[in-house]
C-alpha positions as MATLAB code, in Angstrom:
seq = 'MPLDENRPFLPVGIAVLTVSDTRTAEDDKSGQTLAERIEAAGHRLAARDIVKDDVEAIRSVVRGWAKDDAVDVIITTGGTGFTGRDVTPEALEPIFEKRMDGFSEVFHRISYDKIGTSTIQSRATGGVVDATFVFVLPGSPGACRDAWDHILKVQLDYRHMPCNFVEIMPRLDEHLKRGGTQL';
ca = [
      76.429   87.853   99.076;
      78.055   84.596  100.128;
      81.213   84.375  102.210;
      83.529   81.416  101.853;
      84.094   80.564  105.509;
      86.989   78.290  104.490;
      88.989   81.372  103.512;
      90.625   83.498  106.219;
      89.724   87.135  106.753;
      92.679   89.236  105.556;
      92.828   92.721  107.070;
      94.031   95.467  104.750;
      95.454   98.913  105.485;
      93.016  101.680  104.609;
      93.766  105.410  104.627;
      90.990  108.007  104.904;
      91.365  111.492  103.453;
      88.751  114.155  104.136;
      88.745  116.950  101.570;
      87.282  120.123  103.055;
      88.007  123.795  103.588;
      85.967  123.799  106.793;
      86.296  120.429  108.593;
      88.639  119.777  111.496;
      89.545  116.532  113.261;
      86.909  117.376  115.877;
      83.972  117.765  113.474;
      84.894  115.454  110.586;
      81.832  113.211  110.771;
      82.377  111.564  107.369;
      85.999  110.676  108.086;
      85.000  109.402  111.523;
      82.185  107.301  110.033;
      84.660  105.620  107.684;
      87.344  105.152  110.364;
      84.881  103.487  112.736;
      83.539  101.150  110.048;
      87.024  100.223  108.814;
      88.145   99.211  112.288;
      84.839   97.480  113.148;
      85.252   95.330  110.020;
      88.701   94.209  111.245;
      90.840   96.287  108.882;
      93.676   98.646  109.870;
      93.208  102.403  109.712;
      96.613  103.034  108.110;
      96.330  106.831  108.001;
      93.841  109.641  108.311;
      94.154  113.269  107.279;
      92.231  116.367  106.213;
      93.262  118.585  103.294;
      91.782  121.699  101.756;
      89.898  121.587   98.457;
      93.098  121.998   96.442;
      94.056  119.773   93.492;
      97.778  119.593   94.292;
      97.241  119.045   98.032;
      94.825  116.184   97.338;
      97.160  114.583   94.789;
     100.159  114.936   97.076;
      98.540  113.056   99.959;
      97.066  110.332   97.732;
     100.338  109.792   95.847;
     102.257  109.613   99.124;
      99.877  107.087  100.631;
      99.824  105.034   97.413;
     103.595  104.584   97.746;
     103.304  103.545  101.418;
     103.442   99.750  101.831;
     101.090   99.996  104.833;
      98.308  101.452  102.652;
      96.335   99.082  100.421;
      93.258  101.259   99.892;
      92.592  104.997  100.001;
      89.129  106.415  100.597;
      88.514  110.127  100.166;
      85.403  111.929  101.334;
      84.361  115.359  100.148;
      84.763  117.550   97.110;
      82.630  115.506   94.701;
      79.882  118.044   94.084;
      79.556  120.790   91.480;
      80.524  123.933   93.348;
      83.672  125.832   92.478;
      85.596  124.344   95.413;
      84.669  120.702   94.617;
      87.816  119.413   92.889;
      88.477  115.901   94.193;
      87.564  114.089   90.938;
      89.642  116.619   88.971;
      92.569  115.963   91.297;
      92.437  112.181   91.173;
      90.920  110.955   87.917;
      93.900  112.212   85.838;
      96.285  110.132   87.966;
      94.197  106.952   87.853;
      96.066  104.212   86.023;
      92.738  102.441   85.661;
      89.240  103.788   86.252;
      86.583  101.821   88.060;
      83.378  102.932   86.373;
      81.405  100.154   88.051;
      82.073  101.646   91.488;
      80.387  104.904   90.541;
      77.486  103.098   88.900;
      76.814  100.832   91.883;
      77.266  103.707   94.329;
      74.673  105.773   92.458;
      72.271  102.829   92.338;
      72.478  102.409   96.095;
      72.306  106.159   96.663;
      69.243  106.493   94.429;
      67.351  104.115   96.698;
      68.124  106.417   99.653;
      68.009  109.962   98.253;
      66.387  109.626   94.848;
      67.529  111.815   92.016;
      69.696  113.916   94.345;
      72.377  111.278   93.766;
      73.210  112.977   90.465;
      74.779  115.806   92.472;
      77.709  113.545   93.373;
      80.662  112.666   91.187;
      81.765  109.635   93.209;
      84.462  107.725   91.380;
      87.118  105.094   91.844;
      90.333  103.872   90.318;
      93.859  102.646   90.880;
      96.900  104.820   91.673;
     100.306  103.139   92.020;
      98.692   99.711   92.504;
      96.447  101.104   95.261;
      92.664  101.212   95.108;
      91.275  104.749   95.495;
      87.603  105.480   96.161;
      86.279  109.050   95.978;
      83.136  109.547   98.069;
      80.851  112.478   98.774;
      81.389  114.386  101.993;
      78.310  113.237  103.861;
      78.243  110.575  106.575;
      75.246  108.957  104.862;
      77.095  108.583  101.566;
      80.122  107.173  103.403;
      77.915  104.666  105.228;
      76.250  103.610  101.982;
      79.542  103.170  100.117;
      81.168  101.272  102.968;
      78.236   99.117  104.068;
      77.020   98.124  100.606;
      80.169   98.080   98.448;
      83.534   98.467  100.144;
      83.007   96.304  103.220;
      81.988   93.421  100.957;
      84.615   93.897   98.257;
      87.411   94.351  100.822;
      86.605   91.002  102.444;
      88.782   88.236  101.000;
      86.055   85.706  101.845;
      83.486   87.398   99.586;
      82.583   85.276   96.591;
      82.655   84.998   93.649;
      85.400   87.651   93.670;
      86.722   90.593   95.667;
      89.308   93.380   95.582;
      91.641   91.743   98.087;
      92.411   88.738   95.911;
      93.485   90.937   92.997;
      95.570   93.424   95.018;
      98.823   91.509   94.411;
      98.242   91.802   90.664;
      97.492   95.529   90.417;
     101.059   96.320   89.393;
     101.505   93.617   86.738;
     101.998   96.283   84.079;
     105.104   97.457   85.941;
     106.533   93.941   86.000;
     106.123   93.765   82.215;
     108.445   96.696   81.686;
     105.959   99.489   82.165;
     103.720   98.612   79.260;
     100.105   99.297   80.094;
      97.248   97.748   78.181;
];
């Protein structure tokens, strides 16, 4: 995809949340994969944390980060499967002000090329919470690489044309400026 070299690169603050009952800071390969790619792309790693597979714990961290002016984007990794402990979509989709169905569709298209029909075992999703983009990724380093390298890195670059997430960030809370009326 083309970059408009006449536009400046605008770094954004990105928080990474790993959702897992078993991962620690020392062995969180998916969170580390995202953190390294975020910084290599020139963005700021605004926060990083690990929470258990618990709906309220996940919501609490995401809501807190969404209210933090240093956080423009939140990426979660983990908890998108079908087992009893996989609850990240259940935690976050109900608090999305707007869903981003296209993110899931493009993610699955890219994933299909890598892992075939196994992609259907992920419930990757995306949306907006408190004027902050939130992307919900599977808990594998490969899925995190695919989502970052093929979708997020491009869409979080202000120079990407014909459009990108960065240029619409200032307008994500327009409904609040109109007295709280959402379309």
